Each structure stands twice: as C-alpha cells, then as structure tokens.
N, C-alpha and C positions, 0 to 999 in steps of 0.2 A: 314269766315263763311262757305264757301264751304268745307274747310278742316274739320271744326268742324262737319258738317253734315255727311261727309264721315266717319269720325272716329266714330261718334255715331252709324251710321248704321252698321259698321263692328263689333264693340264691342257688341252692343245689340243683333244683330242677332246671334253671337257666344254664348252670354250668354243664350239666349233663347234655343238654341239647346242643350247646355251642361246641362242646368237646367232641360230640359225635360227628358233627359236620366237619370240623377240622381234621378229625381222625380219618374220615372217609376220603378227604382230599389228599392227605398224605399217603394213605394206603393205595389209592388209585394211581397216584404218581409213581410210587415204587413198583406197583404191579406192572405198569407199562414198561418200566425200565427192565424188570426181570423177564417180562415177556419178550422184549427185544433180544435179551441174552439167549433165551430159549430158541428163538427163531434163528439166531446166528449159530446155534449148535454149541453154545458155551455151557449150557445147563439143561437138565431135563425139565420138561414142563410140570412133571408130577411133584417137584420139590418147591415150586413157587409158593404155594400156600403155607407150607411148613416154614419157609424162611420168613414170610410176612408175619406169621404167627409169633415167631421168636422175636421179631423186631417191634411188635406192638408196644411192649413196655417202654421202649425207647421213644416211640412216638407219643405215648401218653405223658411222659415227663416233660415233653416240649409243649404239648397242647393244653395241659391242665392249667398252667399259670395264666396263659392268655384267655382260656375259657372262663376261669374264675374272675379275672379282671373285667371281662366284658359282662359277665353275669351281674357283678356288683353295679356296674354302670347302668345296665338295663333295668335291674330291679329297683335301685334307688331312684333312677330317673322316672320310673313309673310312679313311685311314691310321691315325688314332687308334682308330677303332671296331674295326677288324680287327687291331689290334696290330702293324701294319706299322711304325708310328712307333717302337715299342719295339724292334723288331728292327733298324731303321736306327740307332737310338742305341746299341744293343749292338754294332753293327759299326763304331762310331766316327764315324757321320754325325750331326753336331749340327744343331740347328734353324737355326743361323747359316749352315751350308753349304747347307741346303735353301732358305733365303731367298736365298742367292746364286744358286743354280740357277734359282729362280723369277724373280729379278730379270733374268737374262739373257733369259728368254722375255718378260718385261714390257718390256724395252728394245726388243726386236725388234718387239713388237706396238705399242709407242708410236711407233716410226718409221713403221709402216704407217698408224696412225691419224693421225699428223701429216701424212703424204702425202695422205691422204684429206681431212683438214680444210683444209689449206692450198692444195691444188691441184685434186684431182679433184672434190670436192663443189661448190666455187664454179663450176667449169666445167659440171657437170651442172645446177645451178640456173639458169645462164645459158641453157642449151639449153631447159630447161623454160619459162623466161620467154619465149623466142622463140616457142615453140609457143602459149603463152597469148596473147601479143600478136597472133599471126595469127588465133587464134580470136575475139578481141574485135573484130577488123576485119570479121568475117563477119556477115551478117544471115541472116534466115530463108531468103531467096531463094538465097543461096549454098549452102545445105544442102538445097535442094529436090530431091526425087526425083519423077519422073513418076508420076501415078496414085495419089498419096498426099496425105492432108490433113495440113497442118502448122499448128500454133497460132502466132499472132503474139505477139510479146513484149508483156507486160503483160496477156495474156489477153483482148485486145480483139476477137479474131476468129480465123478460119481462112482458109487459102488452099489452092488446088488447081490443078494444071496437068496437062493430058493429055499434053503432050510438052515436053521441054526440049532445044533444039538445041545445037550445039557452041558458039555464041556466048552461051550462058546466057540465051537469050531463051525466054520461055514461050509456049506455044500452047494455045488453048482454056482460058482462065484463068477460075477461079471465086474470088470474094473475098466473104466475109461478115464484117462488122464491126458492132459496136454503136455507134450514134450518140449515145445518151443516156448518162446517168450514174446511179449508184445513189443519189447524194445528192438528186437532183431527181425520183427515181422515174420517170425517162424510159426506157422500154424499146424505143425505136425501133431497128430493125434495117435495115442497108443491105446489099443484095446486088448485086454487080457481076459481070457476065459479059462477057468480051471475047475477041476472036479472038487477040490477042497481048499480051504484056506484057514489060517489061524494068525493070531497076533503074537509077536515075539519081540523081546527086548534084547539089546546087546549086553555085553558083559557088565558094563558099569551102570546099565539101566537108564542112560541118558537119552537114547533114541529107541523108537519103536518101529517095527516093520510089519507089514502085511505079507506073510509068507504063503505062497500058493503052490499047490502040488498038482502035477500032471495036467498040463494044459498047453495053450499056444498063445503067442503074442503077435499082434499085427500092428505095424507102425507105418504111417504114411500121411499124406496130405489129403483131406477130404476133397473128392472130385477128381483126384489125380489117379492115373493108372499105375503109378510107381509106388509100390509098397513092399514091406519086408515082413515075412512070416517066420516066426521062430517057435519051434516046439521045445518044451522044457519039462524036466521032472520036478524042478523046484525053482521058484521065482520069488524075489523079494522086492517090495516097494516101500520106501521110507514114508512114514506118516508124519504129518506136521505136529509139532509139540502142542499140547493143550494151551488154549488161550487163557491168560490170567484175567479173572473177573475183578474189575476195579472196585474194591471196597476197602475202606479204612477200618480194619478190624484190630490191628495190633494192640493199640492202647485201650480202645473202647471195650475190648473183650476181657481186659485184665480185671481180676477181683480188686475191690477197694483195699483189701489188706495188703496186696502187693504194691499198690500205689503209695500207701502210707509209709512203707519201709524203703522206698526208692529215693535215690538222690538225683535221678535224671530230671532235667528241667521240664521236658514235655510231659512226663508222667505226673510231676507235681502240679503242672498247669491243668492236666486232666482232672486231678483230684480237686483242685480249687473249683473247677467248673461243676463237678458233681455236687459239691457242697453249696454252690451259689444258687442252684435252682430252688431249693426249699426257702432260702433267704429271700429270693426274688418274690415269692408268693406273699410273704409278710410285707415287703416294701410296697408292692403294687396294691395291696389292700389299703394301705394308708394313702396311696395316690388316688385310688378309685373313689373313695368316699367323698372327698371335696370336689373331685372332678364331676361327680354326678349331680351336683347342685344345679338346678335349672328353674326357670320361671315357667309356670303352667302355660303361659301364652307362647313360649318358645318351642315346646315339644321336648320329648324325652331323648331325641337323637341329636340335639343341637351340639353337645360337647363330645359326641362319640368319636368323630374324626380326629379332633385335636388330642383326645385321650389315647387313641390307638397310635397316633404318630409319636406321642411321648413314650408309649410302651416300646415301640420298635426302636426308638432312639436308645432306650435303656438296653435292649437286647443287642443292638449293634455295638454299643460301647463295651458291653461285656465281651462280645466276640473279638473286638479289636484289642482289648486289653489281654485277652487270652492269647491272641497271636503274638502280642508283644512279650508276654511271659515266655512263650515257647521259643521265641527268637533270642531271648536274653536281653532285650532292650529295656525291660522293666524289671524292677526288683521282685523276686519271687516271694520274698517274705511278707509283703503286704497282700499278695494274691489279688483277688478281684474286689476286695473291700472298698477301695476308693470309689468305684462306680456305685456300689450299694450305698455308701455314705452320702454321695452326691444326690442321689434320687431320694434318699431318706430326708435330706435337708429340704429338697423341693416339696416333698409330701408334708413336712411339718410347716413349711411356709404357706402352702395351700390351706392346710387345716386352720392355721391362725389368721388367714386372710379375712375370713368372714367376721371373726371377732374384732379385728382391727377396723373393719368397715363400720361395724355397729358402734364401736367406741368413738370413731371419728364423727359419725352422724350424731350421736348423743352429745358429744362435746360441742359440735356446731350448733345443735338445737339449744343447748344451755346458754351459749354465748348470744344467740339471737334473742332468746327470752330475756336475758339480762340487758341486752341493748334496748329492747322494747320497753322494759321496766324503767330504765334510766330516762328514756324519752318521755 
C-alpha cells in the first residue's frame, strides 16, 4: 500500500504539471485567435474569457492522455535511473505489479476523461456556441460606445456618436463611408452628420440599416472643389451582415444521448471519437510502462522522443480513421477499434519483449554451460 501511494503521488504530480503546461499552450493559442476576432469586430472582448472557460473541458480531454503518458515515462524513467526499480524488484515488487498499480490510476483517470468527453465537454461547447451565436447577431451599432470612432464591417468607413441613450438610439451622429471602389479608381467619400440615428431591419429581417434623422450629406472627392451637399429629414445606410465566426460547433455541441440515437455517419463517428479517448488512456498506459525501461547510464530521457512519436502516430491514425468513417470509406461498425487493437498489440509485444530477452539469454547461457561441461 505504501508503494501504491508513492507511485500514485509521483505519477499524478507529474501528470498535473505536464497537463498544466499543455493546457496553457492550448489556451494561449485559442486566446490569440479570439483576440484577433475581437480586433476584427466579430466578437466583444468581454466574452473571450467566458468562451475559453467553456472550452477548457474540451482542452482537458485532449491534454490528459498525453500528460498521463509522459508522466509514466518520466516517473518510471526516474525509478530506473536512480536504481529505485532495482530496489523494488529486490523487495519482491515485479514490473507486473507496478503495471497493476498504474492501471488502477489509469482506470480512474479514464473515467474522469470519459465524463469530460461524454458530458462536460459537449455542454461547454454548446454554451460557447450560444455566445458566438449572440455575437454574430450583433452589428457595429450594438457595440457602439459614446465618443469613440468605430470601423464599419468591410472597412468601408467609420461611425461616431456623441451620446447613446437607453433605447440604443444615437445622438449627434457622424458617418464617413467610401462611395467608390478600388477597381474603378473612384475615391469619392460620403460624410453624413445627423442629430439622431437608430438601427432598423427590413420586413424579412435579412438586412439592417442605420437610419439617421435631420442632417446633411456631403459627397465628393477629397482635395477637389466639386462636391454635393444634400439636406435630409431621414437617411438610411445599409450595414454589412455580421461576419460568421469559423467554429465547428454543430456536432461537438450535441449531447451524447443525441449521438447514440442518430443514424448519421458523422454523428456516429463523433460518438466513436468520444468513446475512444478513455480507451486511449488505458492503451497508452500499457505502452508507457515498457517504453520507460532504461539503463541508469543512458538517462531518463533516452526513450522519451521515440515514445512521444509513437503516441502521436497513435493519435494521427485515430484522426485519419475518424475522417475515413465520416467520409464513408471505412465501415462504421468497427469504429476506431482497429487502431486501438493495433497499438494494444504493440504494447503487449513491448511488455513481453523483456521476458523474451531474459529467456533467450538464459537459454544461451545454459547451452554455453553445457558446451563447456562436454568439453
């Protein structure tokens, strides 16, 4: 029991450290992407952290298997380098027992990852989808702050309002838009100044307009003395439709219960993927234990690179088979199990490799002793 607690503490502490680093890398990358969307006016900066918070369960289900795999390699590698493994074997603790202790931790972690993959992560993605849908419904006027210039979508101009009342009506509005196009080398500029402004939709709601009241419109080429001034009681300018934020939410946000009852190939492939992540933790545990064997003179990081390459080969093959399932080029009935079975066979081969070496050495030594006795 003491050895089990010691092993759990070593592996889980390493798992937490590696997972934290990987999680920070993923979050920072996604933060940069969302920040670029905010700068482009596609989303409000205030919702970035909320979206990232809802996506963290999805990040965890991807980072935990790799973190646990690396934690076993680092922990067992240290055991070999510092001769702790030799002491454990001298005390009667075999590698099979250590594998059993590690498998208990792996099963517990697989249950946690399965809960994240099947329940928490889809719910978080659905919440993020709701936020993005609300952002796509908003225009520049919904995000307008008094006494600040805002760029219109498409880079066609800027708008400014001195005041914004409780009804989201603008007061003392300034609007500058380009009337020409670069293709025709037309550099006409339209400047509109009005007392009030408001956002208005057409009857079917497909287009939105900025409607201005009581003002004047100036159109001309900057630097030219020829321009046209028009006074108006009401003036409307069409707003560009909201830009769609590119996120694949449709299937990832679906509850697992809906995927279970679906006959759609893509949804069934998504279900297979959610089920495969907990299975992956169990398989990589069997891979990591034999891959961590090292000689004290070689160092604990000797087999780290080949082990990581094998892990990513596992992940790439799972993704490739998932793509084949979604396209219909692979039978959906088997799911992702062929890849799991392949790497399970590799793990069993690696586990039995050390026993085969010892058996071969003992057989060779016996033959040599027999040969010497005959001589």
